[in-house]
N, CA, C and O atoms as a DFTB+ gen file, in Angstrom:
740 C
 N C O
     1  1     -23.291      91.273     195.815
     2  2     -21.845      91.666     196.762
     3  2     -21.484      90.302     196.181
     4  3     -20.541      90.329     195.390
     5  1     -22.113      88.972     196.446
     6  2     -21.679      87.805     195.954
     7  2     -21.098      87.402     194.271
     8  3     -20.124      86.664     194.129
     9  1     -21.812      87.972     193.123
    10  2     -20.738      88.087     192.298
    11  2     -19.619      88.892     192.368
    12  3     -18.626      88.170     192.274
    13  1     -19.302      90.125     192.498
    14  2     -18.200      90.652     193.158
    15  2     -17.152      89.799     193.388
    16  3     -16.162      89.537     192.705
    17  1     -17.646      89.280     194.806
    18  2     -16.714      88.305     195.117
    19  2     -16.188      87.115     194.548
    20  3     -15.011      86.773     194.662
    21  1     -17.168      86.411     193.864
    22  2     -17.015      85.218     192.932
    23  2     -15.786      85.742     191.745
    24  3     -14.743      85.121     191.540
    25  1     -16.137      86.849     191.140
    26  2     -15.167      86.946     190.067
    27  2     -14.253      87.459     190.596
    28  3     -13.446      87.715     189.703
    29  1     -13.757      87.876     191.839
    30  2     -12.587      88.291     192.388
    31  2     -11.426      86.918     192.681
    32  3     -10.222      86.736     192.500
    33  1     -12.607      86.115     193.242
    34  2     -11.908      84.435     193.448
    35  2     -11.773      84.278     192.180
    36  3     -10.547      84.286     192.070
    37  1     -12.347      84.091     190.768
    38  2     -12.378      83.279     189.612
    39  2     -10.785      83.930     189.031
    40  3      -9.796      83.302     188.652
    41  1     -10.992      85.310     189.133
    42  2      -9.467      86.396     188.569
    43  2      -8.342      86.021     189.468
    44  3      -7.300      85.897     188.825
    45  1      -8.175      85.751     191.033
    46  2      -7.177      85.346     191.522
    47  2      -6.468      83.796     190.781
    48  3      -5.303      83.585     190.444
    49  1      -7.742      82.835     190.701
    50  2      -7.789      81.616     190.502
    51  2      -6.967      81.401     189.312
    52  3      -5.954      80.714     189.446
    53  1      -7.295      81.954     188.012
    54  2      -6.780      82.278     186.974
    55  2      -5.261      82.577     186.569
    56  3      -4.505      82.181     185.681
    57  1      -5.170      83.535     187.729
    58  2      -3.420      83.840     187.527
    59  2      -2.812      83.119     188.226
    60  3      -1.600      83.077     188.014
    61  1      -3.553      81.981     189.694
    62  2      -2.717      81.070     189.973
    63  2      -2.532      79.779     189.025
    64  3      -1.502      79.203     189.377
    65  1      -2.952      79.334     188.302
    66  2      -3.423      78.103     187.303
    67  2      -3.156      78.419     185.698
    68  3      -2.697      77.610     184.892
    69  1      -3.564      79.839     185.411
    70  2      -4.106      80.056     184.158
    71  2      -5.228      79.307     183.645
    72  3      -5.350      79.122     182.434
    73  1      -5.919      78.938     184.349
    74  2      -7.504      78.604     183.545
    75  2      -8.296      78.943     185.269
    76  3      -7.765      78.858     186.376
    77  1      -9.408      79.248     184.980
    78  2     -10.273      79.106     186.236
    79  2     -11.178      77.783     186.362
    80  3     -12.343      77.869     186.752
    81  1     -10.779      76.953     186.126
    82  2     -11.688      75.706     186.258
    83  2     -11.738      75.370     187.501
    84  3     -12.667      74.676     187.914
    85  1     -10.626      75.859     188.407
    86  2     -10.917      74.871     190.220
    87  2     -11.949      75.772     190.732
    88  3     -12.556      75.391     191.732
    89  1     -12.290      77.047     190.149
    90  2     -13.410      77.841     190.499
    91  2     -14.886      77.385     189.596
    92  3     -15.993      77.254     190.118
    93  1     -14.690      77.265     188.690
    94  2     -15.912      76.812     187.545
    95  2     -16.532      75.480     188.063
    96  3     -17.707      75.383     188.416
    97  1     -15.567      74.396     188.076
    98  2     -15.610      73.249     188.828
    99  2     -16.125      73.010     189.854
   100  3     -16.530      71.856     189.992
   101  1     -16.288      73.805     190.779
   102  2     -16.812      73.642     192.207
   103  2     -17.970      73.258     192.260
   104  3     -18.806      73.926     191.650
   105  1     -18.450      71.917     193.094
   106  2     -19.605      71.549     192.883
   107  2     -20.732      72.996     193.516
   108  3     -20.300      74.041     194.001
   109  1     -21.993      72.689     193.348
   110  2     -23.027      73.309     194.228
   111  2     -22.938      73.389     195.465
   112  3     -23.312      74.470     195.919
   113  1     -22.619      72.725     196.114
   114  2     -22.188      72.255     197.566
   115  2     -20.634      73.257     197.572
   116  3     -20.652      74.358     198.123
   117  1     -20.050      73.016     197.268
   118  2     -18.535      73.984     197.505
   119  2     -19.012      75.269     197.740
   120  3     -19.030      75.916     198.787
   121  1     -19.555      75.661     196.164
   122  2     -20.072      77.051     195.839
   123  2     -20.674      77.569     197.103
   124  3     -20.059      78.452     197.701
   125  1     -21.973      77.056     197.652
   126  2     -22.496      77.679     198.791
   127  2     -21.715      77.674     199.301
   128  3     -21.266      78.819     199.363
   129  1     -20.885      76.688     200.040
   130  2     -20.213      76.755     201.089
   131  2     -19.196      77.812     201.561
   132  3     -19.121      78.337     202.672
   133  1     -18.140      78.082     200.057
   134  2     -17.473      79.213     199.863
   135  2     -18.507      80.732     200.624
   136  3     -18.258      81.489     201.561
   137  1     -19.403      80.656     199.895
   138  2     -19.872      82.049     199.976
   139  2     -20.625      82.314     201.650
   140  3     -20.596      83.387     202.253
   141  1     -21.164      81.239     202.066
   142  2     -21.950      80.754     203.301
   143  2     -20.258      81.540     204.202
   144  3     -20.116      82.643     204.730
   145  1     -19.449      80.607     204.063
   146  2     -17.976      80.745     205.045
   147  2     -17.882      82.464     204.866
   148  3     -17.845      83.312     205.758
   149  1     -17.862      82.613     203.633
   150  2     -17.934      84.444     203.792
   151  2     -18.590      85.127     204.584
   152  3     -18.161      85.907     205.434
   153  1     -19.668      84.857     204.331
   154  2     -21.021      85.663     204.839
   155  2     -20.683      85.812     206.766
   156  3     -20.528      86.842     207.422
   157  1     -20.661      84.343     207.235
   158  2     -20.477      83.839     208.350
   159  2     -18.984      84.017     209.324
   160  3     -18.585      83.734     210.454
   161  1     -18.529      84.624     208.171
   162  2     -17.077      84.724     208.937
   163  2     -16.402      83.646     209.464
   164  3     -15.600      83.912     210.360
   165  1     -16.562      82.149     209.032
   166  2     -16.286      81.130     209.395
   167  2     -15.321      80.145     208.725
   168  3     -15.610      79.208     207.981
   169  1     -14.144      80.542     209.133
   170  2     -12.621      79.617     208.925
   171  2     -13.092      78.471     208.514
   172  3     -13.161      78.148     207.328
   173  1     -13.503      77.672     209.622
   174  2     -13.815      76.131     209.404
   175  2     -14.449      75.694     208.248
   176  3     -14.023      74.682     207.692
   177  1     -15.530      76.381     207.741
   178  2     -16.116      76.029     206.500
   179  2     -15.117      76.532     205.266
   180  3     -14.788      75.662     204.460
   181  1     -14.746      77.534     205.122
   182  2     -13.776      78.282     204.413
   183  2     -12.396      77.365     203.949
   184  3     -12.012      77.133     202.803
   185  1     -12.021      77.094     204.760
   186  2     -10.742      76.410     204.989
   187  2     -10.591      75.019     203.470
   188  3      -9.946      75.094     202.424
   189  1     -11.215      74.235     203.842
   190  2     -11.419      72.999     203.052
   191  2     -11.474      73.586     201.342
   192  3     -10.807      73.112     200.422
   193  1     -12.577      74.870     201.231
   194  2     -12.677      75.204     199.955
   195  2     -11.346      75.698     199.201
   196  3     -10.772      75.502     198.129
   197  1     -11.179      76.472     200.411
   198  2      -9.578      77.477     200.019
   199  2      -8.442      76.636     199.583
   200  3      -7.716      76.825     198.606
   201  1      -8.384      75.395     200.711
   202  2      -7.127      74.164     199.875
   203  2      -7.203      73.928     198.697
   204  3      -6.147      73.642     198.133
   205  1      -8.467      73.960     197.893
   206  2      -8.794      73.233     196.922
   207  2      -8.066      74.506     195.714
   208  3      -7.498      74.235     194.656
   209  1      -8.312      75.874     196.290
   210  2      -7.742      76.835     194.773
   211  2      -6.258      77.017     195.426
   212  3      -5.687      77.845     194.717
   213  1      -5.240      76.520     196.662
   214  2      -3.768      76.960     196.598
   215  2      -3.509      75.420     196.085
   216  3      -2.443      75.075     195.575
   217  1      -4.508      74.634     196.266
   218  2      -3.501      72.989     195.868
   219  2      -3.911      72.429     194.921
   220  3      -4.076      71.218     195.069
   221  1      -4.263      73.053     193.514
   222  2      -5.256      72.235     192.577
   223  2      -4.017      71.197     192.151
   224  3      -2.822      71.426     191.968
   225  1      -5.035      69.570     192.043
   226  2      -4.320      68.744     191.585
   227  2      -3.996      68.679     190.322
   228  3      -4.690      68.917     189.333
   229  1      -2.547      68.237     190.429
   230  2      -1.780      68.339     188.777
   231  2      -1.722      69.554     188.174
   232  3      -1.798      69.618     186.947
   233  1      -1.546      70.943     189.124
   234  2      -1.432      71.973     188.335
   235  2      -0.566      72.947     189.334
   236  3      -1.185      73.215     190.364
   237  1       0.559      73.450     189.251
   238  2       1.281      74.299     189.635
   239  2       1.071      75.607     189.273
   240  3       0.590      75.964     188.197
   241  1       1.475      76.413     190.280
   242  2       1.300      77.630     190.391
   243  2       1.626      78.488     189.173
   244  3       2.767      78.283     188.758
   245  1       1.071      79.207     188.631
   246  2       1.750      79.879     187.507
   247  2       2.176      80.958     187.888
   248  3       3.407      80.951     187.869
   249  1       1.632      82.169     188.330
   250  2       1.748      83.415     188.979
   251  2       1.002      83.703     190.183
   252  3       0.196      82.830     190.505
   253  1       1.071      84.581     190.821
   254  2       0.846      84.649     192.158
   255  2      -0.246      86.221     192.095
   256  3       0.290      87.266     191.723
   257  1      -1.596      86.219     192.448
   258  2      -2.247      87.111     192.613
   259  2      -2.240      88.016     193.815
   260  3      -2.849      87.795     194.861
   261  1      -1.153      89.516     193.434
   262  2      -1.196      90.248     194.079
   263  2      -1.669      91.753     193.903
   264  3      -1.284      92.202     192.823
   265  1      -2.288      92.524     194.550
   266  2      -2.929      93.949     194.567
   267  2      -1.949      95.015     195.268
   268  3      -1.821      95.037     196.492
   269  1      -1.274      95.886     194.424
   270  2      -0.648      96.780     195.493
   271  2      -1.065      97.997     195.280
   272  3      -1.244      98.549     194.194
   273  1      -1.325      98.699     197.077
   274  2      -2.125      99.914     196.816
   275  2      -1.203     101.117     196.984
   276  3      -0.406     101.089     197.922
   277  1      -1.228     102.066     196.249
   278  2      -0.109     103.140     196.340
   279  2      -0.841     104.139     196.622
   280  3      -1.914     104.115     196.018
   281  1      -0.569     105.711     197.845
   282  2      -1.065     106.343     197.915
   283  2      -0.869     107.299     196.555
   284  3      -0.162     106.877     195.641
   285  1      -1.476     108.507     196.465
   286  2      -1.746     109.328     195.110
   287  2      -2.146     110.598     195.656
   288  3      -3.260     110.899     196.086
   289  1      -1.139     111.287     195.592
   290  2      -1.755     112.923     196.014
   291  2      -2.716     113.519     195.635
   292  3      -2.841     113.180     194.458
   293  1      -3.467     114.182     195.879
   294  2      -4.627     115.139     195.135
   295  2      -3.956     115.527     193.699
   296  3      -2.796     115.115     193.705
   297  1      -4.214     116.043     192.721
   298  2      -3.606     116.730     192.044
   299  2      -4.318     118.034     191.522
   300  3      -3.955     118.597     190.489
   301  1      -5.261     118.433     192.236
   302  2      -5.484     119.853     192.236
   303  2      -4.899     120.388     193.276
   304  3      -4.955     119.923     194.415
   305  1      -4.277     121.442     192.925
   306  2      -3.161     122.320     193.955
   307  2      -4.084     122.900     194.812
   308  3      -3.617     122.933     195.950
   309  1      -5.354     123.436     194.735
   310  2      -6.158     123.804     195.386
   311  2      -6.485     123.168     196.720
   312  3      -6.315     123.642     197.843
   313  1      -7.262     121.363     196.172
   314  2      -7.294     120.431     196.883
   315  2      -6.390     119.798     197.822
   316  3      -6.717     119.122     198.798
   317  1      -5.232     120.082     197.436
   318  2      -3.910     120.132     198.244
   319  2      -3.631     120.780     199.238
   320  3      -3.315     120.185     200.269
   321  1      -3.673     122.133     199.187
   322  2      -3.787     123.350     200.231
   323  2      -5.069     122.656     201.373
   324  3      -4.743     122.734     202.557
   325  1      -5.941     122.247     201.195
   326  2      -6.845     122.211     202.102
   327  2      -6.630     120.775     202.896
   328  3      -6.243     119.753     202.331
   329  1      -6.908     120.861     204.129
   330  2      -6.463     119.722     205.146
   331  2      -7.363     118.475     204.947
   332  3      -6.976     117.348     205.257
   333  1      -8.749     118.768     204.341
   334  2      -9.695     117.621     204.280
   335  2      -9.156     116.676     202.810
   336  3      -9.724     115.591     202.684
   337  1      -8.402     116.943     202.032
   338  2      -7.590     116.355     200.845
   339  2      -6.905     115.481     200.520
   340  3      -5.970     115.620     199.731
   341  1      -7.376     113.934     201.304
   342  2      -6.578     113.111     200.996
   343  2      -5.560     112.572     200.088
   344  3      -4.471     112.097     200.408
   345  1      -6.153     112.735     198.688
   346  2      -5.916     112.473     197.632
   347  2      -6.571     110.785     197.222
   348  3      -7.750     110.612     197.531
   349  1      -5.994     109.861     196.703
   350  2      -6.303     108.707     196.139
   351  2      -5.659     107.580     196.292
   352  3      -4.671     107.638     197.025
   353  1      -5.933     106.521     195.799
   354  2      -5.193     105.274     195.953
   355  2      -5.145     104.783     194.499
   356  3      -6.081     104.663     193.709
   357  1      -3.888     104.538     194.334
   358  2      -3.677     103.602     193.049
   359  2      -3.503     102.271     193.081
   360  3      -2.681     101.774     193.850
   361  1      -4.300     101.487     192.201
   362  2      -3.847     100.294     192.239
   363  2      -2.654      99.669     191.237
   364  3      -2.616     100.218     190.136
   365  1      -1.906      98.855     191.407
   366  2      -0.785      98.178     190.544
   367  2      -1.293      96.822     190.732
   368  3      -1.793      96.421     191.783
   369  1      -1.128      96.070     189.573
   370  2      -1.244      94.623     189.870
   371  2      -0.640      94.169     188.219
   372  3      -0.911      94.703     187.144
   373  1       0.180      93.097     188.484
   374  2       1.148      92.511     187.365
   375  2       1.350      91.126     187.831
   376  3       1.038      90.591     188.895
   377  1       2.039      90.602     186.615
   378  2       1.744      89.087     186.609
   379  2       3.416      89.024     187.679
   380  3       4.368      89.746     187.383
   381  1       3.449      88.191     188.692
   382  2       4.217      88.040     189.388
   383  2       4.427      86.224     189.593
   384  3       3.428      85.644     190.020
   385  1       5.346      85.588     189.377
   386  2       5.803      84.263     189.579
   387  2       6.353      84.005     190.641
   388  3       6.990      84.786     191.349
   389  1       6.052      82.434     190.890
   390  2       6.727      81.864     192.173
   391  2       8.077      81.886     192.430
   392  3       8.646      82.060     193.508
   393  1       8.580      81.674     191.218
   394  2       9.926      81.666     191.349
   395  2      10.870      82.468     190.363
   396  3      10.728      82.368     189.144
   397  1      11.607      83.076     190.802
   398  2      12.601      83.908     189.761
   399  2      13.238      82.985     188.329
   400  3      13.789      81.894     188.478
   401  1      13.113      83.410     187.446
   402  2      13.844      82.888     186.230
   403  2      15.238      82.474     186.509
   404  3      15.677      82.913     187.572
   405  1      16.156      81.626     185.709
   406  2      17.266      81.280     186.468
   407  2      18.386      82.605     186.208
   408  3      19.354      82.717     186.960
   409  1      18.157      83.572     185.087
   410  2      18.944      84.676     184.788
   411  2      18.440      85.502     185.993
   412  3      19.281      86.089     186.673
   413  1      17.341      85.575     186.257
   414  2      17.122      87.135     187.554
   415  2      17.933      86.239     188.727
   416  3      18.759      86.844     189.411
   417  1      17.730      84.942     188.943
   418  2      18.442      84.468     190.179
   419  2      19.807      84.967     190.391
   420  3      20.241      85.489     191.418
   421  1      20.545      84.698     189.088
   422  2      21.822      85.028     189.304
   423  2      22.754      86.242     188.762
   424  3      23.947      86.535     188.680
   425  1      21.218      86.873     188.380
   426  2      21.663      88.305     188.290
   427  2      21.109      88.829     189.423
   428  3      20.971      90.048     189.314
   429  1      20.703      88.345     190.564
   430  2      20.605      89.587     191.971
   431  2      21.798      89.076     192.372
   432  3      22.306      89.880     193.154
   433  1      22.399      88.245     192.232
   434  2      23.683      87.889     193.052
   435  2      24.840      88.455     192.748
   436  3      25.697      88.552     193.626
   437  1      25.091      88.965     191.359
   438  2      26.082      89.633     190.800
   439  2      25.706      91.117     190.355
   440  3      24.574      91.551     190.140
   441  1      26.978      91.824     190.263
   442  2      27.191      92.745     190.039
   443  2      26.555      93.792     188.728
   444  3      27.089      93.418     187.684
   445  1      26.012      94.456     188.581
   446  2      25.304      95.088     187.623
   447  2      26.010      95.186     186.279
   448  3      27.012      95.891     186.162
   449  1      25.475      94.448     185.196
   450  2      26.159      94.461     183.991
   451  2      26.956      92.891     183.615
   452  3      27.229      92.318     182.560
   453  1      27.174      92.529     185.263
   454  2      28.178      91.157     184.848
   455  2      27.382      90.270     184.110
   456  3      26.160      90.155     184.198
   457  1      28.386      89.452     183.144
   458  2      27.275      88.229     182.199
   459  2      26.806      87.197     182.863
   460  3      27.579      86.725     183.697
   461  1      25.751      86.690     182.746
   462  2      25.043      85.663     182.988
   463  2      24.757      84.757     182.479
   464  3      24.737      84.872     181.253
   465  1      24.366      83.330     183.062
   466  2      24.274      82.048     182.314
   467  2      23.044      81.961     182.543
   468  3      22.397      82.909     182.987
   469  1      22.493      80.696     182.245
   470  2      21.249      80.158     182.339
   471  2      21.521      78.812     183.186
   472  3      20.622      78.005     183.425
   473  1      22.484      78.697     183.495
   474  2      22.701      77.585     184.155
   475  2      22.430      77.271     185.669
   476  3      22.958      76.246     186.100
   477  1      21.652      78.047     186.552
   478  2      20.816      78.159     187.529
   479  2      19.682      77.780     187.964
   480  3      18.895      78.005     187.045
   481  1      19.171      77.364     188.773
   482  2      17.608      77.374     189.186
   483  2      17.551      78.265     189.701
   484  3      18.403      78.928     190.292
   485  1      16.054      78.452     189.468
   486  2      15.713      79.876     189.900
   487  2      15.152      79.315     191.219
   488  3      14.791      78.163     191.457
   489  1      15.164      80.677     192.233
   490  2      15.118      81.034     193.354
   491  2      13.623      81.285     193.575
   492  3      12.879      81.379     192.598
   493  1      13.170      81.392     194.796
   494  2      11.766      81.636     195.166
   495  2      11.345      82.960     195.150
   496  3      11.897      83.560     196.073
   497  1      10.620      83.666     194.515
   498  2       9.802      84.996     194.474
   499  2       9.964      85.415     196.230
   500  3       9.579      84.658     197.122
   501  1      10.575      86.691     196.460
   502  2      10.672      87.121     197.657
   503  2       9.623      88.826     197.693
   504  3       9.518      89.594     196.737
   505  1       9.187      88.951     198.642
   506  2       8.581      90.163     198.700
   507  2       9.114      91.276     197.944
   508  3       8.488      91.784     197.014
   509  1      10.764      91.840     198.491
   510  2      11.952      92.046     197.869
   511  2      12.092      92.435     196.244
   512  3      12.123      93.577     195.785
   513  1      12.172      91.092     195.452
   514  2      12.317      91.109     194.417
   515  2      11.098      91.372     193.604
   516  3      11.182      91.825     192.462
   517  1      10.038      91.112     194.142
   518  2       8.488      91.374     193.252
   519  2       8.490      92.473     193.325
   520  3       8.203      92.936     192.221
   521  1       8.775      93.728     194.524
   522  2       8.594      94.626     194.720
   523  2       9.141      95.599     193.959
   524  3       8.590      96.638     193.594
   525  1      10.765      95.059     193.620
   526  2      11.765      95.970     192.861
   527  2      11.288      95.657     191.265
   528  3      11.585      96.407     190.335
   529  1      10.592      94.567     191.133
   530  2      10.604      94.374     189.855
   531  2       9.008      95.177     189.409
   532  3       9.100      95.907     188.422
   533  1       7.915      95.106     189.912
   534  2       6.609      96.055     190.199
   535  2       7.145      97.483     190.096
   536  3       6.851      98.287     189.211
   537  1       8.101      97.718     191.282
   538  2       7.990      99.507     191.348
   539  2       9.457      99.666     191.841
   540  3       9.790      99.875     193.007
   541  1      10.335      99.524     190.700
   542  2      11.748      99.750     191.059
   543  2      11.928     101.161     191.760
   544  3      12.852     101.283     192.564
   545  1      11.123     102.190     191.505
   546  2      11.225     103.482     191.892
   547  2      11.037     103.519     193.235
   548  3      11.969     104.049     193.841
   549  1       9.973     103.059     194.014
   550  2       9.626     102.656     195.181
   551  2      10.517     101.972     196.125
   552  3      10.630     102.315     197.301
   553  1      11.119     101.038     195.605
   554  2      11.719      99.758     195.957
   555  2      13.178      99.392     195.336
   556  3      13.587      98.255     195.097
   557  1      13.862     100.609     195.133
   558  2      15.566      99.987     194.732
   559  2      16.287      98.935     194.788
   560  3      16.931      98.260     193.985
   561  1      15.959      98.907     196.383
   562  2      16.840      97.577     197.215
   563  2      15.784      96.479     197.359
   564  3      14.663      96.705     197.816
   565  1      16.296      95.003     196.850
   566  2      15.533      94.058     196.905
   567  2      15.641      93.423     198.470
   568  3      14.967      92.463     198.845
   569  1      16.525      94.075     199.230
   570  2      16.743      93.184     200.375
   571  2      16.274      94.584     201.543
   572  3      15.796      94.175     202.601
   573  1      16.352      95.687     201.443
   574  2      15.934      96.847     202.495
   575  2      14.928      97.716     201.986
   576  3      14.880      98.238     200.872
   577  1      14.147      97.808     202.915
   578  2      12.886      99.081     202.691
   579  2      13.639     100.495     202.587
   580  3      13.869     100.981     203.695
   581  1      14.088     101.286     201.452
   582  2      14.396     102.246     201.751
   583  2      13.660     103.468     201.686
   584  3      13.945     104.379     202.464
   585  1      12.548     103.616     200.666
   586  2      11.728     104.703     200.392
   587  2      10.162     104.241     201.138
   588  3       9.483     105.093     201.710
   589  1       9.780     102.981     201.048
   590  2       8.463     102.865     201.129
   591  2       8.528     101.490     201.734
   592  3       9.622     100.928     201.770
   593  1       7.213     100.760     202.324
   594  2       7.516      99.422     203.394
   595  2       5.869      98.575     202.531
   596  3       4.935      99.239     202.080
   597  1       5.930      97.375     202.522
   598  2       4.854      96.918     202.450
   599  2       3.958      96.613     203.436
   600  3       4.568      96.271     204.449
   601  1       2.606      96.588     203.594
   602  2       1.887      96.300     204.585
   603  2       0.873      95.298     204.527
   604  3       0.070      95.436     203.604
   605  1       0.740      94.482     205.164
   606  2      -0.255      93.211     204.620
   607  2      -0.801      92.976     205.927
   608  3       0.020      92.845     206.835
   609  1      -2.509      92.865     206.314
   610  2      -2.830      92.649     207.483
   611  2      -2.697      93.629     208.606
   612  3      -3.022      93.432     209.777
   613  1      -2.076      94.915     207.993
   614  2      -1.575      95.582     209.273
   615  2      -0.309      95.703     209.575
   616  3      -0.111      96.756     210.181
   617  1       1.083      94.779     209.333
   618  2       2.105      94.380     209.549
   619  2       2.698      94.610     208.488
   620  3       2.376      94.412     207.317
   621  1       4.034      95.260     209.187
   622  2       5.075      95.559     207.751
   623  2       5.596      93.932     206.698
   624  3       6.026      92.800     206.917
   625  1       5.411      94.335     206.153
   626  2       6.253      92.345     205.548
   627  2       7.757      92.968     205.278
   628  3       8.099      94.034     204.766
   629  1       8.593      91.763     205.883
   630  2       9.906      91.968     205.375
   631  2      10.044      91.488     203.862
   632  3       9.317      90.712     203.241
   633  1      11.112      92.129     203.473
   634  2      11.070      92.076     202.045
   635  2      12.065      90.494     201.370
   636  3      12.383      90.172     200.225
   637  1      12.329      89.724     202.949
   638  2      12.665      88.279     202.401
   639  2      11.873      87.214     202.620
   640  3      12.213      86.031     202.619
   641  1      10.355      87.865     202.886
   642  2       9.055      86.788     202.399
   643  2       8.779      86.668     201.333
   644  3       8.553      87.514     200.467
   645  1       8.772      85.059     201.298
   646  2       8.360      84.025     200.123
   647  2       6.881      84.506     199.575
   648  3       5.932      84.440     200.356
   649  1       6.707      84.939     198.375
   650  2       5.312      85.493     197.835
   651  2       4.805      84.530     198.248
   652  3       4.258      84.624     199.347
   653  1       4.780      82.853     197.332
   654  2       4.422      81.843     197.723
   655  2       3.486      81.453     198.870
   656  3       2.280      81.243     199.006
   657  1       5.019      81.450     199.934
   658  2       4.104      81.344     201.163
   659  2       3.396      82.591     201.892
   660  3       3.135      82.510     203.092
   661  1       3.155      83.503     201.308
   662  2       2.729      84.830     201.612
   663  2       0.841      84.323     201.260
   664  3      -0.054      84.188     202.095
   665  1       0.778      84.175     199.994
   666  2      -0.274      83.585     199.539
   667  2      -0.863      82.581     200.295
   668  3      -1.858      82.722     201.006
   669  1      -0.230      81.572     200.125
   670  2      -0.967      80.320     201.276
   671  2      -1.251      80.560     202.516
   672  3      -2.251      80.027     202.996
   673  1      -0.363      81.489     203.373
   674  2      -0.952      81.560     204.686
   675  2      -1.785      83.117     205.059
   676  3      -2.443      83.304     206.082
   677  1      -1.561      84.141     203.951
   678  2      -1.842      85.029     204.173
   679  2      -3.129      85.780     203.334
   680  3      -3.782      86.708     203.812
   681  1      -3.352      85.187     201.991
   682  2      -3.879      85.767     201.451
   683  2      -5.391      86.291     201.726
   684  3      -5.966      85.345     202.265
   685  1      -6.249      87.336     201.598
   686  2      -7.589      87.786     201.931
   687  2      -8.872      86.423     201.558
   688  3      -8.428      85.334     201.196
   689  1      -9.739      86.531     201.629
   690  2     -10.582      85.496     201.304
   691  2     -11.110      85.356     199.650
   692  3     -11.919      84.525     199.238
   693  1     -10.518      86.252     198.964
   694  2     -10.663      86.442     197.489
   695  2      -9.681      85.785     196.853
   696  3      -9.788      85.594     195.642
   697  1      -8.694      85.383     197.478
   698  2      -7.280      84.773     197.071
   699  2      -6.252      85.663     196.960
   700  3      -5.106      85.217     196.989
   701  1      -6.429      86.785     196.845
   702  2      -5.670      88.089     196.735
   703  2      -4.735      88.411     197.707
   704  3      -5.164      88.390     198.861
   705  1      -3.440      88.736     197.527
   706  2      -2.465      89.329     198.582
   707  2      -2.781      90.948     198.679
   708  3      -2.394      91.636     197.735
   709  1      -3.421      91.544     199.703
   710  2      -3.856      93.228     198.971
   711  2      -2.799      93.747     199.717
   712  3      -2.947      93.750     200.939
   713  1      -1.806      94.169     199.267
   714  2      -0.873      95.068     199.968
   715  2      -0.676      96.414     199.653
   716  3      -0.451      96.884     198.537
   717  1      -0.802      97.145     200.988
   718  2      -0.834      98.424     200.873
   719  2       0.801      99.210     200.562
   720  3       1.698      98.542     201.075
   721  1       1.116      99.998     200.106
   722  2       2.642     100.701     200.066
   723  2       2.241     101.710     201.251
   724  3       1.170     102.317     201.274
   725  1       3.206     101.804     202.196
   726  2       3.327     102.719     203.084
   727  2       4.555     103.726     202.556
   728  3       5.555     103.271     202.001
   729  1       4.354     105.125     202.796
   730  2       6.076     105.632     202.290
   731  2       6.332     106.032     203.590
   732  3       5.539     106.399     204.457
   733  1       8.003     105.871     203.629
   734  2       8.773     105.633     204.855
   735  2       8.723     107.239     205.076
   736  3       8.398     107.889     204.083
   737  1       9.029     107.998     206.348
   738  2       9.277     109.565     206.456
   739  2      10.529     109.539     206.950
   740  3      11.119     110.592     207.190
C-alpha cells in the first residue's frame, strides 16, 4: 500500500512541476512523516510535507493533477437487463494547465470563429474551462452544468472554481483531485 501511495504522490508531483524532485529529495524523516501522517490520519503531521509539494521553491506549477471518474454502462445487454449490473467507471486524466493560454482566454469571451490575437494575458483555469476541454460532450458550457456535474469530496463543484485553488485546498492525500462525474437527470 505504501508503494502505491508513494507512486501516486510522485506522479502528481511530476505533473505539478515537470520533475519528481520534490518527492525524490524528501529527507528520510519527511518521507516517514508523510506515510505516518496518512496511516494515522494526522493532518498536523501531513500539512508541512504537503506544503513542500504545493509550493516548491523556485518552481511554478506546470500542470494540475486531476483524475475524472466517469460512469460507464455495462456493455453486455444481458448484464444491463439485470438489476445488479452497475456497469463500471472509466478514468480520464489529461494535462491541465493552471492558466489558460492567451488565445484560449480571449476566445472564451468572443463568439466562435472570431479572430483572436495573443496580446491578452492568460486567465486562471476554472473547472468549467478544464471540463469543457477534457470532456466537451458532457460539458459543452464552461459556465453552467447542462448534462453532468463534477463532484469532489461529495460536494458539487461550481464550474467557476479555480482549479489551482482546488488543488491547494482540496486535493486528496496523494496530491490529486479525484473528481466524480455525475450525470444530471
